[in-house]
mmJSON file of the N, C-alpha and C atoms, coordinates in Angstrom:
{"data_MODEL":{"atom_site":{
"group_PDB":["ATOM","ATOM","ATOM","ATOM","ATOM","ATOM","ATOM","ATOM","ATOM","ATOM","ATOM","ATOM","ATOM","ATOM","ATOM","ATOM","ATOM","ATOM","ATOM","ATOM","ATOM","ATOM","ATOM","ATOM","ATOM","ATOM","ATOM","ATOM","ATOM","ATOM","ATOM","ATOM","ATOM","ATOM","ATOM","ATOM","ATOM","ATOM","ATOM","ATOM","ATOM","ATOM","ATOM","ATOM","ATOM","ATOM","ATOM","ATOM","ATOM","ATOM","ATOM","ATOM","ATOM","ATOM","ATOM","ATOM","ATOM","ATOM","ATOM","ATOM","ATOM","ATOM","ATOM","ATOM","ATOM","ATOM","ATOM","ATOM","ATOM","ATOM","ATOM","ATOM","ATOM","ATOM","ATOM","ATOM","ATOM","ATOM","ATOM","ATOM","ATOM","ATOM","ATOM","ATOM","ATOM","ATOM","ATOM","ATOM","ATOM","ATOM","ATOM","ATOM","ATOM","ATOM","ATOM","ATOM","ATOM","ATOM","ATOM","ATOM","ATOM","ATOM","ATOM","ATOM","ATOM","ATOM","ATOM","ATOM","ATOM","ATOM","ATOM","ATOM","ATOM","ATOM","ATOM","ATOM","ATOM","ATOM","ATOM","ATOM","ATOM","ATOM","ATOM","ATOM","ATOM","ATOM","ATOM","ATOM","ATOM","ATOM","ATOM","ATOM","ATOM","ATOM","ATOM","ATOM","ATOM","ATOM","ATOM","ATOM","ATOM","ATOM","ATOM","ATOM","ATOM","ATOM","ATOM","ATOM","ATOM","ATOM","ATOM","ATOM","ATOM","ATOM","ATOM","ATOM","ATOM","ATOM","ATOM","ATOM","ATOM","ATOM","ATOM","ATOM","ATOM","ATOM","ATOM","ATOM","ATOM","ATOM","ATOM","ATOM","ATOM","ATOM","ATOM","ATOM","ATOM","ATOM","ATOM","ATOM","ATOM","ATOM","ATOM"],
"id":[1,2,3,4,5,6,7,8,9,10,11,12,13,14,15,16,17,18,19,20,21,22,23,24,25,26,27,28,29,30,31,32,33,34,35,36,37,38,39,40,41,42,43,44,45,46,47,48,49,50,51,52,53,54,55,56,57,58,59,60,61,62,63,64,65,66,67,68,69,70,71,72,73,74,75,76,77,78,79,80,81,82,83,84,85,86,87,88,89,90,91,92,93,94,95,96,97,98,99,100,101,102,103,104,105,106,107,108,109,110,111,112,113,114,115,116,117,118,119,120,121,122,123,124,125,126,127,128,129,130,131,132,133,134,135,136,137,138,139,140,141,142,143,144,145,146,147,148,149,150,151,152,153,154,155,156,157,158,159,160,161,162,163,164,165,166,167,168,169,170,171,172,173,174,175,176,177,178,179,180,181,182,183],
"type_symbol":["N","C","C","N","C","C","N","C","C","N","C","C","N","C","C","N","C","C","N","C","C","N","C","C","N","C","C","N","C","C","N","C","C","N","C","C","N","C","C","N","C","C","N","C","C","N","C","C","N","C","C","N","C","C","N","C","C","N","C","C","N","C","C","N","C","C","N","C","C","N","C","C","N","C","C","N","C","C","N","C","C","N","C","C","N","C","C","N","C","C","N","C","C","N","C","C","N","C","C","N","C","C","N","C","C","N","C","C","N","C","C","N","C","C","N","C","C","N","C","C","N","C","C","N","C","C","N","C","C","N","C","C","N","C","C","N","C","C","N","C","C","N","C","C","N","C","C","N","C","C","N","C","C","N","C","C","N","C","C","N","C","C","N","C","C","N","C","C","N","C","C","N","C","C","N","C","C","N","C","C","N","C","C"],
"label_atom_id":["N","CA","C","N","CA","C","N","CA","C","N","CA","C","N","CA","C","N","CA","C","N","CA","C","N","CA","C","N","CA","C","N","CA","C","N","CA","C","N","CA","C","N","CA","C","N","CA","C","N","CA","C","N","CA","C","N","CA","C","N","CA","C","N","CA","C","N","CA","C","N","CA","C","N","CA","C","N","CA","C","N","CA","C","N","CA","C","N","CA","C","N","CA","C","N","CA","C","N","CA","C","N","CA","C","N","CA","C","N","CA","C","N","CA","C","N","CA","C","N","CA","C","N","CA","C","N","CA","C","N","CA","C","N","CA","C","N","CA","C","N","CA","C","N","CA","C","N","CA","C","N","CA","C","N","CA","C","N","CA","C","N","CA","C","N","CA","C","N","CA","C","N","CA","C","N","CA","C","N","CA","C","N","CA","C","N","CA","C","N","CA","C","N","CA","C","N","CA","C","N","CA","C","N","CA","C","N","CA","C","N","CA","C"],
"label_alt_id":[null,null,null,null,null,null,null,null,null,null,null,null,null,null,null,null,null,null,null,null,null,null,null,null,null,null,null,null,null,null,null,null,null,null,null,null,null,null,null,null,null,null,null,null,null,null,null,null,null,null,null,null,null,null,null,null,null,null,null,null,null,null,null,null,null,null,null,null,null,null,null,null,null,null,null,null,null,null,null,null,null,null,null,null,null,null,null,null,null,null,null,null,null,null,null,null,null,null,null,null,null,null,null,null,null,null,null,null,null,null,null,null,null,null,null,null,null,null,null,null,null,null,null,null,null,null,null,null,null,null,null,null,null,null,null,null,null,null,null,null,null,null,null,null,null,null,null,null,null,null,null,null,null,null,null,null,null,null,null,null,null,null,null,null,null,null,null,null,null,null,null,null,null,null,null,null,null,null,null,null,null,null,null],
"label_comp_id":["UNK","UNK","UNK","UNK","UNK","UNK","UNK","UNK","UNK","UNK","UNK","UNK","UNK","UNK","UNK","UNK","UNK","UNK","UNK","UNK","UNK","UNK","UNK","UNK","UNK","UNK","UNK","UNK","UNK","UNK","UNK","UNK","UNK","UNK","UNK","UNK","UNK","UNK","UNK","UNK","UNK","UNK","UNK","UNK","UNK","UNK","UNK","UNK","UNK","UNK","UNK","UNK","UNK","UNK","UNK","UNK","UNK","UNK","UNK","UNK","UNK","UNK","UNK","UNK","UNK","UNK","UNK","UNK","UNK","UNK","UNK","UNK","UNK","UNK","UNK","UNK","UNK","UNK","UNK","UNK","UNK","UNK","UNK","UNK","UNK","UNK","UNK","UNK","UNK","UNK","UNK","UNK","UNK","UNK","UNK","UNK","UNK","UNK","UNK","UNK","UNK","UNK","UNK","UNK","UNK","UNK","UNK","UNK","UNK","UNK","UNK","UNK","UNK","UNK","UNK","UNK","UNK","UNK","UNK","UNK","UNK","UNK","UNK","UNK","UNK","UNK","UNK","UNK","UNK","UNK","UNK","UNK","UNK","UNK","UNK","UNK","UNK","UNK","UNK","UNK","UNK","UNK","UNK","UNK","UNK","UNK","UNK","UNK","UNK","UNK","UNK","UNK","UNK","UNK","UNK","UNK","UNK","UNK","UNK","UNK","UNK","UNK","UNK","UNK","UNK","UNK","UNK","UNK","UNK","UNK","UNK","UNK","UNK","UNK","UNK","UNK","UNK","UNK","UNK","UNK","UNK","UNK","UNK"],
"label_asym_id":["A","A","A","A","A","A","A","A","A","A","A","A","A","A","A","A","A","A","A","A","A","A","A","A","A","A","A","A","A","A","A","A","A","A","A","A","A","A","A","A","A","A","A","A","A","A","A","A","A","A","A","A","A","A","A","A","A","A","A","A","A","A","A","A","A","A","A","A","A","A","A","A","A","A","A","A","A","A","A","A","A","A","A","A","A","A","A","A","A","A","A","A","A","A","A","A","A","A","A","A","A","A","A","A","A","A","A","A","A","A","A","A","A","A","A","A","A","A","A","A","A","A","A","A","A","A","A","A","A","A","A","A","A","A","A","A","A","A","A","A","A","A","A","A","A","A","A","A","A","A","A","A","A","A","A","A","A","A","A","A","A","A","A","A","A","A","A","A","A","A","A","A","A","A","A","A","A","A","A","A","A","A","A"],
"label_entity_id":["1","1","1","1","1","1","1","1","1","1","1","1","1","1","1","1","1","1","1","1","1","1","1","1","1","1","1","1","1","1","1","1","1","1","1","1","1","1","1","1","1","1","1","1","1","1","1","1","1","1","1","1","1","1","1","1","1","1","1","1","1","1","1","1","1","1","1","1","1","1","1","1","1","1","1","1","1","1","1","1","1","1","1","1","1","1","1","1","1","1","1","1","1","1","1","1","1","1","1","1","1","1","1","1","1","1","1","1","1","1","1","1","1","1","1","1","1","1","1","1","1","1","1","1","1","1","1","1","1","1","1","1","1","1","1","1","1","1","1","1","1","1","1","1","1","1","1","1","1","1","1","1","1","1","1","1","1","1","1","1","1","1","1","1","1","1","1","1","1","1","1","1","1","1","1","1","1","1","1","1","1","1","1"],
"label_seq_id":[1,1,1,2,2,2,3,3,3,4,4,4,5,5,5,6,6,6,7,7,7,8,8,8,9,9,9,10,10,10,11,11,11,12,12,12,13,13,13,14,14,14,15,15,15,16,16,16,17,17,17,18,18,18,19,19,19,20,20,20,21,21,21,22,22,22,23,23,23,24,24,24,25,25,25,26,26,26,27,27,27,28,28,28,29,29,29,30,30,30,31,31,31,32,32,32,33,33,33,34,34,34,35,35,35,36,36,36,37,37,37,38,38,38,39,39,39,40,40,40,41,41,41,42,42,42,43,43,43,44,44,44,45,45,45,46,46,46,47,47,47,48,48,48,49,49,49,50,50,50,51,51,51,52,52,52,53,53,53,54,54,54,55,55,55,56,56,56,57,57,57,58,58,58,59,59,59,60,60,60,61,61,61],
"pdbx_PDB_ins_code":[null,null,null,null,null,null,null,null,null,null,null,null,null,null,null,null,null,null,null,null,null,null,null,null,null,null,null,null,null,null,null,null,null,null,null,null,null,null,null,null,null,null,null,null,null,null,null,null,null,null,null,null,null,null,null,null,null,null,null,null,null,null,null,null,null,null,null,null,null,null,null,null,null,null,null,null,null,null,null,null,null,null,null,null,null,null,null,null,null,null,null,null,null,null,null,null,null,null,null,null,null,null,null,null,null,null,null,null,null,null,null,null,null,null,null,null,null,null,null,null,null,null,null,null,null,null,null,null,null,null,null,null,null,null,null,null,null,null,null,null,null,null,null,null,null,null,null,null,null,null,null,null,null,null,null,null,null,null,null,null,null,null,null,null,null,null,null,null,null,null,null,null,null,null,null,null,null,null,null,null,null,null,null],
"Cartn_x":[12.188,10.786,10.083,10.708,10.102,8.815,8.733,7.568,6.649,6.86,6.038,5.917,7.065,7.076,6.517,6.779,6.308,4.785,4.132,2.678,1.962,2.724,2.124,1.408,0.265,-0.487,-0.343,0.572,0.855,1.841,1.363,2.214,2.271,1.417,1.369,1.587,1.922,2.098,3.28,3.128,4.205,4.097,3.069,2.842,4.009,4.579,5.698,6.903,7.186,8.32,8.048,6.82,6.47,6.605,6.143,6.26,7.719,8.538,9.971,10.609,10.186,10.719,10.375,9.112,8.696,9.429,9.594,10.296,11.762,12.391,13.787,13.929,12.949,12.958,12.891,11.995,11.846,13.118,13.705,14.927,16.073,16.202,17.269,17.139,15.914,15.694,16.036,15.657,15.974,17.482,18.157,19.615,20.304,19.847,20.43,20.206,19.11,18.816,19.608,20.389,21.239,20.598,19.461,18.795,19.544,19.763,20.447,19.459,18.265,17.238,16.12,16.033,15.018,13.621,13.433,12.118,11.663,12.556,12.207,11.909,12.666,12.424,11.088,10.722,9.424,8.277,8.426,7.377,7.224,8.338,8.293,7.613,7.964,7.379,5.924,5.509,4.123,3.169,3.692,2.83,2.376,3.093,2.76,2.978,1.922,1.983,2.95,3.278,4.187,5.655,5.979,7.381,8.009,7.342,7.968,8.182,7.246,7.395,8.57,8.723,9.853,11.169,11.176,12.376,12.835,11.874,12.175,12.356,12.162,12.304,11.149,9.957,8.783,7.815,8.231,7.351,7.941,7.099,7.561,8.05,7.676,8.085,9.231],
"Cartn_y":[-44.633,-44.83,-45.737,-46.015,-46.869,-46.272,-44.954,-44.299,-43.72,-44.013,-43.547,-42.027,-41.372,-39.912,-39.267,-39.852,-39.272,-39.298,-40.243,-40.358,-39.505,-38.921,-38.136,-36.906,-36.595,-35.408,-34.291,-34.469,-33.438,-32.451,-31.26,-30.319,-28.927,-28.64,-27.282,-27.284,-26.141,-25.981,-26.78,-27.282,-28.026,-29.534,-29.991,-31.425,-32.14,-31.62,-32.331,-32.451,-31.398,-31.44,-32.41,-32.446,-33.374,-34.817,-35.109,-36.474,-36.858,-35.93,-36.207,-36.48,-35.752,-35.972,-37.36,-37.776,-39.11,-40.215,-40.05,-41.095,-41.148,-39.993,-39.984,-40.62,-40.402,-41.041,-42.561,-43.031,-44.476,-45.084,-44.45,-44.966,-44.951,-43.863,-43.769,-44.808,-45.029,-46.027,-47.422,-47.724,-49.046,-49.219,-48.174,-48.264,-48.432,-47.701,-47.852,-49.255,-49.875,-51.241,-52.273,-51.818,-52.733,-53.359,-52.852,-53.404,-52.975,-53.9,-53.574,-53.268,-53.826,-53.555,-52.736,-51.47,-50.591,-51.076,-51.469,-51.928,-53.16,-54.104,-55.305,-54.96,-54.051,-53.625,-52.933,-52.102,-51.43,-52.436,-53.409,-54.432,-55.228,-55.598,-56.383,-55.59,-54.328,-53.508,-53.166,-53.157,-52.838,-53.968,-55.177,-56.316,-56.357,-55.676,-55.72,-54.329,-53.74,-52.36,-52.176,-53.23,-53.087,-53.044,-53.547,-53.581,-52.201,-51.251,-49.934,-49.268,-49.463,-48.871,-49.509,-50.813,-51.494,-51.053,-50.844,-50.394,-49.041,-48.187,-46.862,-46.872,-48.03,-48.131,-47.528,-47.549,-46.92,-47.915,-49.146,-50.128,-50.554,-51.035,-51.439,-52.879,-53.668,-55.07,-55.357],
"Cartn_z":[-43.559,-43.898,-42.892,-41.783,-40.775,-40.23,-40.14,-39.576,-40.648,-41.915,-43.035,-43.046,-42.9,-42.839,-44.101,-45.25,-46.503,-46.634,-45.981,-46.063,-45.013,-44.11,-43.032,-43.575,-42.977,-43.363,-42.335,-41.4,-40.405,-41.014,-41.337,-42.041,-41.418,-40.439,-39.909,-38.399,-37.884,-36.445,-35.929,-34.719,-34.075,-34.301,-34.992,-35.167,-35.849,-36.942,-37.561,-36.63,-35.887,-34.96,-33.819,-33.329,-32.255,-32.723,-33.923,-34.445,-34.652,-35.113,-35.277,-33.919,-32.905,-31.557,-31.054,-31.232,-30.779,-31.537,-32.845,-33.603,-33.209,-32.961,-32.512,-31.136,-30.257,-28.947,-29.091,-29.938,-30.144,-30.708,-31.703,-32.317,-31.306,-30.574,-29.58,-28.48,-28.003,-26.959,-27.458,-28.681,-29.235,-29.419,-29.853,-30.008,-28.667,-27.643,-26.308,-25.751,-26.157,-25.72,-26.511,-27.492,-28.244,-29.466,-29.882,-31.068,-32.322,-33.222,-34.474,-35.594,-35.506,-36.508,-35.861,-36.23,-35.663,-36.048,-37.298,-37.755,-36.97,-36.769,-36.008,-34.552,-33.976,-32.604,-32.45,-33.426,-33.387,-33.49,-34.39,-34.531,-33.239,-32.631,-31.39,-30.276,-30.137,-29.082,-29.347,-30.599,-30.935,-30.549,-30.406,-30.092,-28.636,-27.754,-26.327,-25.741,-25.209,-24.716,-23.553,-22.832,-21.69,-22.124,-23.291,-23.729,-23.907,-24.583,-24.706,-23.351,-22.427,-21.098,-20.36,-20.496,-19.873,-20.497,-21.794,-22.484,-21.952,-21.592,-21.063,-19.535,-18.908,-17.466,-16.702,-17.294,-16.684,-16.06,-15.846,-15.223,-13.889,-13.023,-11.693,-11.668,-12.671,-12.663,-13.585],
"occupancy":[1.0,1.0,1.0,1.0,1.0,1.0,1.0,1.0,1.0,1.0,1.0,1.0,1.0,1.0,1.0,1.0,1.0,1.0,1.0,1.0,1.0,1.0,1.0,1.0,1.0,1.0,1.0,1.0,1.0,1.0,1.0,1.0,1.0,1.0,1.0,1.0,1.0,1.0,1.0,1.0,1.0,1.0,1.0,1.0,1.0,1.0,1.0,1.0,1.0,1.0,1.0,1.0,1.0,1.0,1.0,1.0,1.0,1.0,1.0,1.0,1.0,1.0,1.0,1.0,1.0,1.0,1.0,1.0,1.0,1.0,1.0,1.0,1.0,1.0,1.0,1.0,1.0,1.0,1.0,1.0,1.0,1.0,1.0,1.0,1.0,1.0,1.0,1.0,1.0,1.0,1.0,1.0,1.0,1.0,1.0,1.0,1.0,1.0,1.0,1.0,1.0,1.0,1.0,1.0,1.0,1.0,1.0,1.0,1.0,1.0,1.0,1.0,1.0,1.0,1.0,1.0,1.0,1.0,1.0,1.0,1.0,1.0,1.0,1.0,1.0,1.0,1.0,1.0,1.0,1.0,1.0,1.0,1.0,1.0,1.0,1.0,1.0,1.0,1.0,1.0,1.0,1.0,1.0,1.0,1.0,1.0,1.0,1.0,1.0,1.0,1.0,1.0,1.0,1.0,1.0,1.0,1.0,1.0,1.0,1.0,1.0,1.0,1.0,1.0,1.0,1.0,1.0,1.0,1.0,1.0,1.0,1.0,1.0,1.0,1.0,1.0,1.0,1.0,1.0,1.0,1.0,1.0,1.0],
"B_iso_or_equiv":[0.0,0.0,0.0,0.0,0.0,0.0,0.0,0.0,0.0,0.0,0.0,0.0,0.0,0.0,0.0,0.0,0.0,0.0,0.0,0.0,0.0,0.0,0.0,0.0,0.0,0.0,0.0,0.0,0.0,0.0,0.0,0.0,0.0,0.0,0.0,0.0,0.0,0.0,0.0,0.0,0.0,0.0,0.0,0.0,0.0,0.0,0.0,0.0,0.0,0.0,0.0,0.0,0.0,0.0,0.0,0.0,0.0,0.0,0.0,0.0,0.0,0.0,0.0,0.0,0.0,0.0,0.0,0.0,0.0,0.0,0.0,0.0,0.0,0.0,0.0,0.0,0.0,0.0,0.0,0.0,0.0,0.0,0.0,0.0,0.0,0.0,0.0,0.0,0.0,0.0,0.0,0.0,0.0,0.0,0.0,0.0,0.0,0.0,0.0,0.0,0.0,0.0,0.0,0.0,0.0,0.0,0.0,0.0,0.0,0.0,0.0,0.0,0.0,0.0,0.0,0.0,0.0,0.0,0.0,0.0,0.0,0.0,0.0,0.0,0.0,0.0,0.0,0.0,0.0,0.0,0.0,0.0,0.0,0.0,0.0,0.0,0.0,0.0,0.0,0.0,0.0,0.0,0.0,0.0,0.0,0.0,0.0,0.0,0.0,0.0,0.0,0.0,0.0,0.0,0.0,0.0,0.0,0.0,0.0,0.0,0.0,0.0,0.0,0.0,0.0,0.0,0.0,0.0,0.0,0.0,0.0,0.0,0.0,0.0,0.0,0.0,0.0,0.0,0.0,0.0,0.0,0.0,0.0],
"pdbx_formal_charge":[null,null,null,null,null,null,null,null,null,null,null,null,null,null,null,null,null,null,null,null,null,null,null,null,null,null,null,null,null,null,null,null,null,null,null,null,null,null,null,null,null,null,null,null,null,null,null,null,null,null,null,null,null,null,null,null,null,null,null,null,null,null,null,null,null,null,null,null,null,null,null,null,null,null,null,null,null,null,null,null,null,null,null,null,null,null,null,null,null,null,null,null,null,null,null,null,null,null,null,null,null,null,null,null,null,null,null,null,null,null,null,null,null,null,null,null,null,null,null,null,null,null,null,null,null,null,null,null,null,null,null,null,null,null,null,null,null,null,null,null,null,null,null,null,null,null,null,null,null,null,null,null,null,null,null,null,null,null,null,null,null,null,null,null,null,null,null,null,null,null,null,null,null,null,null,null,null,null,null,null,null,null,null],
"auth_seq_id":[1,1,1,2,2,2,3,3,3,4,4,4,5,5,5,6,6,6,7,7,7,8,8,8,9,9,9,10,10,10,11,11,11,12,12,12,13,13,13,14,14,14,15,15,15,16,16,16,17,17,17,18,18,18,19,19,19,20,20,20,21,21,21,22,22,22,23,23,23,24,24,24,25,25,25,26,26,26,27,27,27,28,28,28,29,29,29,30,30,30,31,31,31,32,32,32,33,33,33,34,34,34,35,35,35,36,36,36,37,37,37,38,38,38,39,39,39,40,40,40,41,41,41,42,42,42,43,43,43,44,44,44,45,45,45,46,46,46,47,47,47,48,48,48,49,49,49,50,50,50,51,51,51,52,52,52,53,53,53,54,54,54,55,55,55,56,56,56,57,57,57,58,58,58,59,59,59,60,60,60,61,61,61],
"auth_comp_id":["UNK","UNK","UNK","UNK","UNK","UNK","UNK","UNK","UNK","UNK","UNK","UNK","UNK","UNK","UNK","UNK","UNK","UNK","UNK","UNK","UNK","UNK","UNK","UNK","UNK","UNK","UNK","UNK","UNK","UNK","UNK","UNK","UNK","UNK","UNK","UNK","UNK","UNK","UNK","UNK","UNK","UNK","UNK","UNK","UNK","UNK","UNK","UNK","UNK","UNK","UNK","UNK","UNK","UNK","UNK","UNK","UNK","UNK","UNK","UNK","UNK","UNK","UNK","UNK","UNK","UNK","UNK","UNK","UNK","UNK","UNK","UNK","UNK","UNK","UNK","UNK","UNK","UNK","UNK","UNK","UNK","UNK","UNK","UNK","UNK","UNK","UNK","UNK","UNK","UNK","UNK","UNK","UNK","UNK","UNK","UNK","UNK","UNK","UNK","UNK","UNK","UNK","UNK","UNK","UNK","UNK","UNK","UNK","UNK","UNK","UNK","UNK","UNK","UNK","UNK","UNK","UNK","UNK","UNK","UNK","UNK","UNK","UNK","UNK","UNK","UNK","UNK","UNK","UNK","UNK","UNK","UNK","UNK","UNK","UNK","UNK","UNK","UNK","UNK","UNK","UNK","UNK","UNK","UNK","UNK","UNK","UNK","UNK","UNK","UNK","UNK","UNK","UNK","UNK","UNK","UNK","UNK","UNK","UNK","UNK","UNK","UNK","UNK","UNK","UNK","UNK","UNK","UNK","UNK","UNK","UNK","UNK","UNK","UNK","UNK","UNK","UNK","UNK","UNK","UNK","UNK","UNK","UNK"],
"auth_asym_id":["A","A","A","A","A","A","A","A","A","A","A","A","A","A","A","A","A","A","A","A","A","A","A","A","A","A","A","A","A","A","A","A","A","A","A","A","A","A","A","A","A","A","A","A","A","A","A","A","A","A","A","A","A","A","A","A","A","A","A","A","A","A","A","A","A","A","A","A","A","A","A","A","A","A","A","A","A","A","A","A","A","A","A","A","A","A","A","A","A","A","A","A","A","A","A","A","A","A","A","A","A","A","A","A","A","A","A","A","A","A","A","A","A","A","A","A","A","A","A","A","A","A","A","A","A","A","A","A","A","A","A","A","A","A","A","A","A","A","A","A","A","A","A","A","A","A","A","A","A","A","A","A","A","A","A","A","A","A","A","A","A","A","A","A","A","A","A","A","A","A","A","A","A","A","A","A","A","A","A","A","A","A","A"],
"auth_atom_id":["N","CA","C","N","CA","C","N","CA","C","N","CA","C","N","CA","C","N","CA","C","N","CA","C","N","CA","C","N","CA","C","N","CA","C","N","CA","C","N","CA","C","N","CA","C","N","CA","C","N","CA","C","N","CA","C","N","CA","C","N","CA","C","N","CA","C","N","CA","C","N","CA","C","N","CA","C","N","CA","C","N","CA","C","N","CA","C","N","CA","C","N","CA","C","N","CA","C","N","CA","C","N","CA","C","N","CA","C","N","CA","C","N","CA","C","N","CA","C","N","CA","C","N","CA","C","N","CA","C","N","CA","C","N","CA","C","N","CA","C","N","CA","C","N","CA","C","N","CA","C","N","CA","C","N","CA","C","N","CA","C","N","CA","C","N","CA","C","N","CA","C","N","CA","C","N","CA","C","N","CA","C","N","CA","C","N","CA","C","N","CA","C","N","CA","C","N","CA","C","N","CA","C","N","CA","C","N","CA","C","N","CA","C"],
"pdbx_PDB_model_num":[1,1,1,1,1,1,1,1,1,1,1,1,1,1,1,1,1,1,1,1,1,1,1,1,1,1,1,1,1,1,1,1,1,1,1,1,1,1,1,1,1,1,1,1,1,1,1,1,1,1,1,1,1,1,1,1,1,1,1,1,1,1,1,1,1,1,1,1,1,1,1,1,1,1,1,1,1,1,1,1,1,1,1,1,1,1,1,1,1,1,1,1,1,1,1,1,1,1,1,1,1,1,1,1,1,1,1,1,1,1,1,1,1,1,1,1,1,1,1,1,1,1,1,1,1,1,1,1,1,1,1,1,1,1,1,1,1,1,1,1,1,1,1,1,1,1,1,1,1,1,1,1,1,1,1,1,1,1,1,1,1,1,1,1,1,1,1,1,1,1,1,1,1,1,1,1,1,1,1,1,1,1,1]
}}}
């Protein structure tokens, strides 16, 4: 329930599959980074836009 899937109103087309893909990417990246609490990792990364990019290795610094 970290991503509030039950409250989602995306029900048609490819939107549900796309959202599942993005959430799986986020969870997988956090696990590869060694995070034990996915919810805490998501909250930490949500506070600074550069953190998720750094986690994925997409920043130059």
